[in-house]
C-alpha positions, 0 to 999 in steps of 0.5 A, a space after each residue: 970058075 967063071 967062063 965068059 962066052 961072047 957072042 959069035 961073030 956074024 957074017 952079015 948084020 943089018 938093021 931092021 927098019 921095023 924092029 930097031 934091032 940088028 939081025 944076025 945071019 949066022 952065029 960064030 965062035 966063043 971067047 973067054 973071060 977070066 976070073 980069079 986068075 983062072 982061064 979055061 979054054 973051050 972049043 965051040 961045038 957045031 949046032 945040032 940040027 937033027 938027030 935020029 937017035 940018042 938023047 932028045 934035044 933039051 927043051 927051052 922055056 921062055 919066061 916073060 914078066 908083064 905089066 900092062 904090055 898089051 901094045 908090046 907083048 904080041 911083037 915079042 911073042 911073034 918073034 920067038 924062035 922055033 927052038 922055044 918049046 914053052 912060053 910062060 907069061 907072068 902077070 896078074 896085076 895088069 889093068 889092060 888086055 895083056 893076057 888076052 892079047 898074048 893068048 890070041 897070038 900064042 894059044 899054047 902060052 902058059 899064064 901064071 897069075 902072080 898078084 904080088 908086085 915086083 919083077 923079082 916076084 914075077 920071075 920067080 913064079 915063072 921059073 917055078 912053073 917052067 918045065 924046060 931044061 933051059 930057061 930064058 927070061 926076056 922083057 915084054 916091052 920089045 927092047 930085046 930081040 927074041 931071035 937072040 934067044 938062040 945065042 943063049 941056047 947055043 952057049 948053054 949047049 956048049 957047056 954054060 950053066 948061066 948065060 947073060 946078055 951084054 950090050 957092051 961087047 962086040 956085036 952088042 949095043 943099045 939105043 935106050 940108055 940115058 947118061 944116068 943109066 949108063 954111068 950107073 951101069 958102069 959103076 955097078 959093073 965095076 963094083 961086081 968085077 972088083 968084088 968078084 974078080 970077074 970081067 963082065 962087060 954089062 950088069 943091069 940087063 935082064 936078058 938071061 938064060 940058065 939050066 933049070 937044074 942050076 936054079 937051086 944054086 941061085 936061091 932067088 929071093 929078090 922082089 924087084 928089078 934087083 933080081 937081075 943083079 942077085 942072079 949074077 952075083 949068086 951064080 958067081 958065088 956058086 961057081 957056075 960056068 957063066 957065059 956072056 953073049 952079045 945083045 942089042 937093046 932097042 927103045 921100048 916100043 910103046 909106053 913108059 918103063 917101070 924102071 927107076 934108075 935111082 931107086 933100082 940102081 941103089 937096090 942093085 948096089 945093096 944086093 951086090 954088097 950083101 951077096 959079097 959080104 954076107 951070102 958067101 958064108 952060106 954053102 952055095 957052092 955045094 948046091 952047084 952040082 948037077 942033080 940027077 934028072 928027075 922023072 917028069 912026074 916028080 916035077 912039082 916035088 922038085 920045084 918045092 924042094 929047090 925054089 924059095 918057099 915064098 913061091 910055093 903054097 902062095 895063094 897069090 899065084 895061079 897057073 893057067 
């Protein structure tokens, strides 16, 4: 079942002259998208501000992969919303002061030193280290608005298992997409919607959130930028409740992107075809059941049991 939640309509929007991102004054309701000829209605729930009794609020972890982002990472960290409980920065290959700058801005940050190359490798290491109930991944270049993390958390609290950002739905947008990238994204989005009978409005965008208890259903093993496509495809195969929220992408604040439109686009397409015609033979759907919440002391054992072996027992990974 695929449920697509769009961003809540806003009562007021304005463009910040310093950030390049539109800001929102208040969130609104959710919209559905159907897949496999099935539509499930849902009702938006009011956001819980404070609670004197009952279960504690879910903890939120943010994972930020970095590679030579000393001029950008502070901007991102300074704008993380207060609902974020844990920040994990994954580096290990930067030749600048990215880690030092991050620690100076956010002393409580947890740094995972991953020395193997690839965004996928970095993200998997960050997910393995995360301890929150909800995990949100965001880029370190300032192109994504950290304040939008609240939209992802709202959708997760409403019942989604997996939430992806969209630049091409109401309330979203981009000022950082070339014609080649736009055409490529459109082609890949059309492919995934055809292959999985879904109705995504965006695909190649790395602003994603999910419940940590669902991580085992994704069985991530990609090494590069194609991990974003892999996550979406495997979430669909595992029949997770998938949401989509509006997001605005600005130009990266400083430096050059590590993304290659042709190289990474071809990898994304190969991933889609592989997931559609090979992966479904595996019993991924059985992994989508909610596991009992483990005792905090069993966290490391849970990670070893649910994440790819490539992440664990690897001398190239260090958590500080």
